[in-house]
SEVEX-788749 format. One line per 8 residues: number of its first residue (from 1); their letters; for each residue x, y, z of C-alpha. Coordinates in pm, 1 decimal, m for minus. Each point is the difference from the previous one (the first is absolute). Example, Ala and Ser with C-alpha at 12.3 -4.5 7.8 and 13.67 -1.06 7.14 Angstrom:
1> AS> 1230.0,m450.0,780.0  137.0,344.0,m66.0
//
This chain:
1> MTQHLASQ> 19941.5,7446.2,17672.4  129.8,203.7,m293.8  145.7,m301.0,m179.0  m315.6,m204.8,60.3  m224.7,267.4,m145.7  211.5,35.1,m312.1  11.8,m375.0,m51.6  m372.4,m35.8,61.8
9> AFAARPWN> m91.3,267.8,m254.8  245.3,m148.0,m246.2  m67.1,m372.7,28.7  m377.6,32.0,m6.7  m3.8,136.3,m351.6  188.3,m100.2,m308.3  157.2,m347.4,12.7  50.3,m307.8,215.7
17> DAALTAAS> 192.9,73.0,317.9  239.1,m293.7,m34.1  199.5,184.1,m265.2  64.7,303.3,220.1  243.8,m170.8,234.3  200.2,m194.0,m261.5  373.0,13.9,63.1  109.5,m31.5,m363.6
25> DEALRTGF> m99.5,125.8,m340.7  m85.1,m352.3,m116.3  m221.7,m69.7,302.3  m170.1,335.5,m37.9  m94.9,m74.8,m360.2  m105.3,m359.1,70.8  m231.3,104.6,281.7  m154.7,298.0,m175.5
33> AWRLPARF> m366.9,11.7,m99.9  m215.3,307.7,m55.3  m307.0,31.6,219.3  m182.0,319.9,m90.5  m303.1,102.7,208.4  m344.0,34.4,m156.1  m13.4,364.1,111.8  294.3,237.7,24.2
41> NIAASCAD> 21.2,378.4,23.2  337.7,174.7,8.0  m117.8,273.0,238.4  m149.3,m248.5,244.3  326.8,m193.6,25.6  229.2,305.8,3.6  m196.9,219.5,241.3  m323.1,m130.8,154.5
49> DWAVRAPA> 133.9,m339.0,112.5  300.2,155.7,173.6  m214.7,278.6,149.7  m198.7,m268.7,182.6  301.0,m205.7,108.8  253.8,273.8,76.8  m141.5,353.0,m47.9  303.4,172.0,156.0
57> RICLVEDR> 248.6,m178.4,m226.7  194.5,245.5,m220.0  m45.6,m51.6,m372.7  151.3,312.4,m160.2  296.7,216.5,100.1  74.6,335.6,m163.0  367.9,90.8,28.4  45.1,376.1,26.9
65> GDAAARTL> 375.6,25.7,30.4  109.2,162.2,323.1  m361.0,56.0,107.6  m191.3,m270.2,185.2  m158.6,m260.9,m221.6  m377.5,m12.9,m42.1  m171.9,m335.9,32.3  m335.6,m154.4,m78.6
73> TYGELARR> m150.5,m301.0,176.5  m219.3,m269.9,m148.1  m293.1,129.1,201.5  44.6,346.5,m148.8  55.6,m140.5,m348.2  m322.2,m202.6,13.8  m198.0,297.8,133.0  133.4,233.0,m268.5
81> CRGLAAGL> m52.2,m234.7,m293.5  m348.7,m85.7,128.5  m83.8,371.3,12.3  143.1,73.6,m343.2  m184.1,m295.9,m152.5  m325.3,135.5,141.8  84.0,348.0,m128.2  76.9,m126.8,m349.3
89> GRIGVRRG> m331.9,m181.6,5.8  m178.7,323.8,86.3  142.7,175.6,m307.7  m119.2,m282.0,m221.9  282.3,m255.9,m23.6  m138.9,m349.5,m41.2  140.3,m349.5,m21.2  207.2,m37.0,m315.6
97> DRVAIVLP> 56.3,374.3,m46.9  359.0,108.0,m62.2  165.5,235.6,245.9  336.9,148.1,m101.1  251.9,50.6,280.4  268.4,254.7,m92.2  181.4,38.8,330.2  353.3,m45.5,133.3
105> QGFEAAVA> 89.6,m254.9,266.8  m196.4,103.3,308.9  m286.1,m71.9,238.5  m255.5,138.3,m245.5  118.1,m225.4,m283.5  m30.7,m311.5,217.0  m340.9,107.5,131.2  m123.6,74.5,m352.3
113> HLAVYRMG> 104.9,m339.7,m132.7  m162.0,m194.0,281.0  m317.6,209.6,m12.1  m43.2,m77.5,m369.8  63.0,m373.6,48.4  m231.6,m1.1,300.1  m299.7,120.0,m199.8  61.8,m227.9,m298.0
121> AIAVPLSQ> 106.0,284.5,m228.1  317.0,m15.1,m213.6  312.2,196.5,93.3  207.1,154.0,m280.1  337.9,100.9,147.4  177.1,261.0,m213.6  344.6,148.8,43.3  49.3,365.2,79.6
129> RFGPDALG> 281.8,m2.6,m254.7  m251.4,m14.0,m283.7  m40.5,316.1,m202.6  m341.4,123.2,m117.2  m11.1,m216.7,m313.1  100.3,m319.6,178.4  m236.6,65.1,289.5  m289.3,89.1,m229.6
137> FRLKAAGA> 50.1,m310.5,m213.8  m20.5,m231.5,302.1  m293.1,176.9,162.1  m195.5,m22.9,m322.4  101.0,m358.9,m74.5  m109.7,m112.5,347.1  m320.4,203.4,m9.7  79.8,135.2,346.7
145> RVAIVDAA> m301.1,154.3,174.6  207.2,150.4,282.3  359.8,120.9,23.2  161.5,32.6,342.8  286.3,250.0,m20.4  226.2,227.6,202.0  112.2,350.1,m96.5  275.1,m121.0,m234.9
153> SLATLRAV> m214.8,m244.0,m195.1  m290.2,243.6,1.5  215.2,243.6,m197.8  74.3,m273.5,m254.3  m365.4,m98.1,m17.5  m97.6,358.2,m76.1  242.2,m2.0,m293.0  m160.4,m309.1,m155.4
161> TTALPALD> m155.4,82.4,m335.9  m148.1,m344.9,m62.9  m377.1,m9.9,40.0  m92.7,m199.7,311.3  m378.3,m45.6,m20.6  m8.8,m269.2,270.4  178.9,210.7,263.4  m268.2,126.0,238.4
169> HVVAVEAD> 201.5,105.0,306.6  349.3,107.7,100.6  80.7,m78.7,363.6  291.8,210.4,122.5  231.2,m42.4,297.1  50.1,334.2,177.3  m153.8,201.4,m282.7  m330.2,154.8,107.0
177> ELGLVDFA> m98.6,173.9,m323.6  m325.2,55.3,m181.6  m96.5,m300.5,m208.6  219.6,m244.7,192.8  m95.7,m255.6,262.7  215.2,22.6,312.7  162.8,m333.7,85.9  1.5,50.6,378.2
185> RLENEGGG> m360.4,118.1,10.5  m109.9,m295.5,m210.4  159.3,m255.6,231.7  m110.3,172.4,320.6  m369.3,50.1,m68.3  m76.5,m328.1,173.1  m178.1,m313.9,m102.2  136.6,m316.6,m147.8
193> TEPVATRP> m95.9,m355.0,m79.6  167.3,m337.6,2.2  242.6,m82.8,m282.6  m169.8,m135.1,m310.6  12.8,m381.1,m7.5  209.4,m15.1,m314.9  121.5,m323.2,m156.4  369.9,m49.4,m79.7
201> DDPAMIIF> m69.0,56.6,m371.4  m201.9,318.9,47.2  182.9,307.5,m142.4  205.1,205.9,244.5  248.4,211.4,m195.6  118.4,109.2,m343.3  374.9,51.0,m26.1  120.9,138.9,m329.9
209> TSGTTGPP> 294.1,m157.3,m176.0  294.1,216.9,m96.9  m91.3,m10.3,m367.8  327.1,m149.5,m124.0  m179.5,m179.6,m284.0  m265.7,254.0,m97.2  m241.8,222.1,194.9  m24.6,m76.8,372.8
217> KGALHGHR> m256.6,m266.4,80.1  m196.9,m31.8,322.4  69.2,m331.2,173.1  m314.9,m88.3,195.7  68.7,m198.0,318.1  m236.1,m174.5,236.9  16.3,3.7,379.0  190.3,m329.8,m19.4
225> VLLGHLPG> 304.6,182.7,m137.9  103.2,75.4,358.0  m21.1,m367.3,97.5  201.4,m86.8,m308.9  286.8,221.7,119.8  28.4,m150.9,347.5  214.3,m305.4,m84.2  252.2,225.6,m173.2
233> MRFHHEGF> 13.9,239.4,296.8  52.8,m285.7,241.2  258.2,m157.5,m231.6  233.4,287.1,m84.3  m37.9,177.5,335.5  96.0,m328.5,165.4  m282.4,m96.3,232.1  m179.0,336.1,m10.2
241> PLAGDRLW> m145.5,100.5,237.2  237.2,m50.3,291.0  m17.7,190.6,327.7  138.1,351.4,m45.7  m35.5,10.8,m377.9  m54.4,348.0,m142.4  m1.9,65.9,m375.5  100.8,295.6,m213.4
249> TPSDWAWA> 14.1,56.3,m374.1  62.2,311.8,m207.1  m226.6,m148.1,m270.2  m309.0,205.8,m69.6  m319.4,m163.5,129.4  m157.3,95.6,m333.3  191.3,m287.7,m163.4  m29.8,m373.9,48.9
257> GGLLNALL> 344.1,m1.9,163.1  m81.1,237.6,284.2  m362.5,m106.9,41.1  19.1,m379.0,m33.8  364.1,m70.2,85.4  m9.4,210.3,313.6  m305.5,189.9,130.7  m292.6,m242.9,m21.3
265> PSLYFGVP> 182.3,m324.4,93.0  157.8,174.3,299.2  m337.0,130.6,120.1  m143.0,m351.2,m43.2  279.2,m151.3,210.9  m12.9,269.9,266.3  343.3,142.6,m84.7  45.8,380.0,33.5
273> VVFSAGRF> 76.1,179.8,m327.9  235.7,297.4,12.0  m31.1,281.7,m255.3  133.3,349.4,m56.2  m48.7,294.0,m232.5  231.7,83.8,m286.4  197.5,m190.7,m258.3  260.5,m264.9,62.1
281> DAGAAFAL> 333.6,120.4,135.7  261.0,m255.2,108.3  132.8,195.0,298.2  m349.1,77.6,125.1  m97.2,m365.4,m50.3  276.4,m122.1,230.2  m109.1,251.8,265.2  m367.8,m94.2,m32.0
289> MTRQRVRN> 64.6,m374.1,29.8  210.0,58.7,311.0  m239.2,248.8,158.9  m310.5,m214.0,m54.7  161.1,m336.5,78.3  m88.6,m137.6,m343.7  45.7,m377.5,m13.1  m129.0,m75.1,m349.2
297> AFLPATAL> 53.6,203.0,m315.8  m120.1,m27.2,m357.5  259.9,174.6,m216.5  40.2,2.3,m379.8  350.3,m78.9,m125.4  75.5,363.1,m87.9  m88.3,110.4,352.5  233.1,m267.0,137.5
305> RMLKAAAT> 279.3,118.1,m228.8  m52.4,355.5,123.0  14.7,m121.2,359.8  322.7,m182.3,m80.3  151.6,317.9,m145.3  m104.0,210.0,302.9  81.5,m255.3,269.5  223.6,96.3,291.5
313> LEAIAGLG> 99.4,m199.9,303.6  m211.7,232.2,214.2  m308.1,m37.2,m223.2  24.1,m378.6,m5.1  70.0,m30.8,371.4  m342.6,132.3,91.4  m199.8,m245.5,m210.3  m208.6,m280.9,144.3
321> LRTIGSAG> m113.0,m157.3,m326.7  m103.6,m365.4,m3.4  m104.7,m38.5,m366.1  22.5,185.5,m330.2  m220.1,m84.1,m296.3  79.0,137.9,m342.8  m192.4,m3.5,m327.2  m65.5,194.9,m316.2
329> ETLPRDTF> 356.7,m12.4,m131.8  280.8,m254.1,m18.9  210.6,20.2,315.0  370.8,44.7,m88.5  235.0,m259.3,146.1  221.4,261.9,163.4  m300.3,149.0,181.6  m114.8,m346.6,106.0
337> HWAAAELG> 344.9,m76.3,144.1  29.3,345.6,161.9  m325.0,m48.7,190.3  116.3,m341.0,121.0  344.0,124.3,104.6  m83.3,344.5,141.7  m361.2,m31.6,115.5  11.9,m368.1,90.0
345> ITVNEFYG> m313.0,m62.3,m208.5  m60.7,m218.7,m303.1  m224.7,206.1,m225.2  m295.9,m209.8,m109.2  m108.3,85.3,m353.5  m349.2,m62.4,m129.1  m180.3,51.7,m326.7  m343.5,71.3,m134.2
353> QTECNMVL> m208.1,237.6,m204.4  m294.9,228.1,55.3  m217.8,m279.1,m138.2  154.0,m283.4,203.2  239.4,101.8,273.1  249.7,m170.6,229.8  4.0,m341.8,m169.1  377.8,m54.2,m3.9
361> GSSARYGV> 227.4,64.9,293.9  296.6,m88.0,213.3  28.4,m62.0,371.5  325.1,m56.9,185.1  m193.2,m156.0,287.2  m129.7,m275.9,m226.7  329.4,m48.8,m183.0  m118.2,168.6,m320.4
369> SRAGRIGK> 259.1,263.6,m79.6  240.9,45.4,m286.9  164.2,319.2,m125.4  m114.2,92.3,m349.1  m321.8,m202.4,29.6  m348.8,116.2,99.7  m63.2,m327.9,181.1  m259.2,m272.4,m44.8
377> AVPGHRVA> m377.3,m9.9,m25.5  m151.6,115.5,329.9  m204.6,m276.2,169.3  m354.6,10.0,m134.4  99.9,108.5,m351.1  112.2,m193.9,m306.5  244.6,176.7,m231.4  150.5,m129.6,m324.6
385> ILGEDGRE> 203.6,124.1,m296.1  m196.5,m26.7,m325.2  117.2,6.5,m360.1  m169.0,191.8,m280.1  m215.7,m305.6,m72.6  m129.5,m7.3,358.9  185.8,m313.6,107.3  199.8,m18.0,322.5
393> LSAGETGT> 370.4,33.4,m72.8  279.3,m208.5,146.3  246.8,125.9,258.1  240.9,254.0,m144.5  m225.1,115.2,m285.5  m107.0,364.2,m23.0  m370.0,70.2,m33.5  m296.9,182.6,149.1
401> IAVAAPDP> m56.6,m16.4,374.7  m355.7,m130.3,44.7  m224.8,m63.8,299.5  m257.3,m279.5,5.9  m359.4,122.0,18.2  m212.4,22.1,205.0  197.3,135.6,292.7  m125.1,198.5,305.3
409> VMFLGYWQ> 247.9,281.4,m65.1  m97.4,33.2,m365.7  m210.7,286.9,m131.7  m362.6,m47.6,m101.0  71.2,158.7,m337.6  67.5,334.5,m162.2  m270.2,255.0,70.2  m248.3,m5.5,m288.7
417> DREATRRK> 248.6,m169.5,m234.4  m78.4,m367.3,m53.5  221.7,m33.9,m305.5  309.1,125.7,183.1  m84.6,m234.9,287.2  m26.1,m292.1,m241.4  342.9,80.4,m145.4  150.5,27.4,347.7
425> VPEGWLLT> m149.3,m326.1,128.5  m38.6,m246.6,m288.7  m63.2,m368.9,65.7  79.3,m26.1,368.5  310.8,219.5,25.8  51.6,366.9,78.6  275.6,122.4,m231.5  209.9,258.8,179.8
433> GDQGVMDE> 171.0,130.9,m311.7  328.2,m37.0,188.5  284.0,m219.6,m118.3  169.4,m240.9,238.4  196.8,m321.7,37.6  m68.4,m276.4,253.9  273.8,m239.2,109.4  m28.4,m363.1,109.4
441> EGYVRFVG> m67.2,99.9,362.5  m283.0,235.5,m88.1  192.3,326.4,41.9  m104.2,268.8,m247.6  233.4,258.6,m150.3  m171.5,311.3,m130.5  115.7,95.4,m351.3  m220.4,303.3,m62.3
449> RDDDVITS> m339.2,121.0,m112.9  m100.5,m75.4,m355.8  17.5,371.3,m72.3  326.6,40.5,197.7  176.7,m292.4,m164.0  252.2,132.1,m252.8  25.1,m173.6,m337.4  346.7,60.1,m142.8
457> AGYRIGPG> 147.0,m185.1,m299.2  m227.4,m296.4,70.1  79.1,m10.1,371.8  m262.0,65.4,266.8  158.9,194.0,283.4  m154.0,62.4,340.0  90.7,344.5,139.7  17.7,m126.3,358.4
465> EVEDCLLA> 316.3,m201.1,m49.8  177.4,288.1,m176.0  m107.9,246.6,271.1  123.7,m242.8,264.5  343.0,m6.7,m164.3  12.3,378.1,m43.1  m75.1,53.1,367.6  300.6,m213.0,91.7
473> HPAVKLAA> 227.4,263.4,m160.9  137.3,232.7,272.0  m67.3,311.4,m209.8  m371.3,m79.3,m46.6  m254.0,116.3,256.8  m325.5,m79.3,m186.3  m70.7,m145.3,m342.6  m289.6,m65.8,m235.5
481> VVGKPDRL> 30.7,m207.7,m317.4  m237.0,16.0,m298.8  m6.8,m96.3,m364.2  67.0,279.2,m249.4  m132.3,m52.4,m355.2  278.0,m83.2,m245.6  m21.7,m59.8,m375.0  258.4,m277.5,m1.5
489> RTEIVKAY> m65.1,m188.0,323.6  m370.1,84.0,55.0  104.2,140.0,340.1  322.0,71.9,181.0  52.0,m5.4,374.2  14.8,351.5,140.8  88.3,79.7,360.0  m93.2,315.4,188.7
497> VVPADGVV> 234.2,39.8,294.2  14.4,222.2,307.6  370.4,9.4,87.8  122.1,m46.4,354.1  71.2,313.0,200.9  325.1,167.5,m97.7  40.2,m196.6,m323.0  69.5,186.7,m324.4
505> ADKALAAA> m253.0,m109.9,m262.4  178.9,7.0,m334.4  63.9,m213.2,m308.7  281.1,m186.3,172.9  m232.9,m106.5,280.2  m268.1,m105.1,m248.4  253.7,m218.2,m183.3  119.7,m150.6,327.7
513> IQSFVRQR> m357.2,m85.2,98.8  m64.6,m160.6,m339.1  314.4,m211.6,30.7  m94.2,m95.1,355.5  m340.9,m134.5,m107.2  132.1,m166.7,m315.7  257.0,m189.2,200.0  m247.9,m110.8,264.5
521> LSAHEYPR> m301.1,m81.0,m214.6  44.2,m42.1,m374.8  75.0,183.7,m320.9  m367.9,25.5,m90.0  m117.0,124.6,341.7  233.2,289.3,70.0  m144.1,350.8,m48.3  104.9,137.0,m337.7
529> EVAFVTEM> m93.7,343.9,127.9  43.1,145.8,347.8  m161.7,330.8,93.6  60.8,172.1,330.9  m291.5,160.7,183.7  m10.5,195.6,324.4  m297.3,m184.8,146.4  m237.0,m290.0,m56.4
537> PLTTSGKI> m376.4,47.6,m40.8  m144.0,m189.2,295.2  m345.3,m92.0,121.2  m102.2,103.7,351.7  113.8,m343.3,117.3  347.9,36.4,m149.4  m35.9,m209.0,m317.4  165.7,114.0,m322.0
545> IRREFRER> m250.5,109.4,m264.6  171.8,m179.6,m288.5  m278.4,103.1,m237.8  133.7,357.9,m8.2  336.9,m122.4,m125.0  m162.6,m221.1,m263.4  m184.2,305.8,m132.1  321.0,204.5,7.1
553> AVAEAEAA> 190.3,m268.9,m191.4  m269.8,m16.9,m267.3  6.8,379.5,m37.5  379.0,m7.2,m33.7  m19.0,m265.1,m271.0  m266.1,194.2,m190.5  203.3,321.0,18.5  311.2,m179.2,m125.7
561> ALD> m193.8,m142.7,m294.1  m90.0,353.0,m113.7  362.3,119.4,m4.4
//
């Protein structure tokens, strides 16, 4: 019954069913054809539909360490998001209004998202890691009428100095104070209507980009963005959903990775999503995955490297993982091979952006897997490498990774910024701004972001390959590579390294690391400077924040120029 329900909900929606049972990558692509419905609402498919079919089915699991886990069923999820939607309507939220959600992984975050989608409003997920300036900028840019917060984000909100004239209400979780709207009271006052009959292209969410090439921009997505992610989920999680599947990710649900690579597709497919409080810790992650019988994990490459460093026979023995998906960073070869040898799992990489996610990927089940390569275009998406003149390049040539438009997973445009949208999607292609190379078989190797690519003495150097090599050195625990401004070479390659435990970080080690990379890569790619650091700045999902090292390298170069 469980498998039938999942298949029924899945096959009825986004594409022709013949492609779902293909036994090979080639057959899957040949048989694929999109078939979007005339009406589609994310909340209806992720809560209401399941509440009718299987109300007692568990959808969310909160891991609480040694204490018993808390769970939420689809029936409870639908009731709660229906109540919150009605409550938001009573305080004046209307279709198209923006509602900011500044919450950690949890029941309330999931309920808030689905309530906003349900009423045809627009969710604006925002990370709790934002300081007052960053939070204020995004709230103002989105024109948010309501902000849903907990105690931690409420403190940040109160420190915002930016004028927020559109913000009418602050809804607080467990914060019953004067001037605030209580989250629980709002969702429990009763009432509720059917989900709004939204079309696939109707706006559902604004997810802000990281701002690597200027101020952060709000990527506006329609309800169809969820449907656009489903082929990728099925592809790199190898037949997802299968009986017993249960997914966990440390990635914050405020980002596209946690929200669209994990939470919403899993709810759509009827797969329980596990979450926990706190930041990523490798030892705790092993324990959580064992305790909660996690079968599917979405883990950035840095998180996988940290798991590799913390792995013990006891920690690995308790795992029941079936699939691991990884994205956001290039996966080092040694980590890829470790997972295969020690965990018995081929890590399936995938690639995308906030504006157009999960369009490239690998899948061992379908025979698409190669160390050092992201994979191929996911069925349903067309990806090419373009030159500066916009033409498709031949195999082996480096250029911009581009996605053919239109595409169900692609954003509707940047919020209130038509010119930026036009630059991003000119003449039928979305330009990712990432550099890559495609081989004769269609495999894509990621070179680096346009702003991450290092230009040194006429060479263009992708940091991923250098970091991969550094991590193969036994004295290197973590590494980040950036370009440091240089008068002679434009930039030089600089590596910031966290040494392995017990290793003495000195000039001799730096020289040995430089020689190691020079011998394994090339004379122009080795790091001309190596700096040792005690820790890496990481996102909540375990990704290295390379931007901080770029800023540090620029400051170092400017200081040296003044000497």
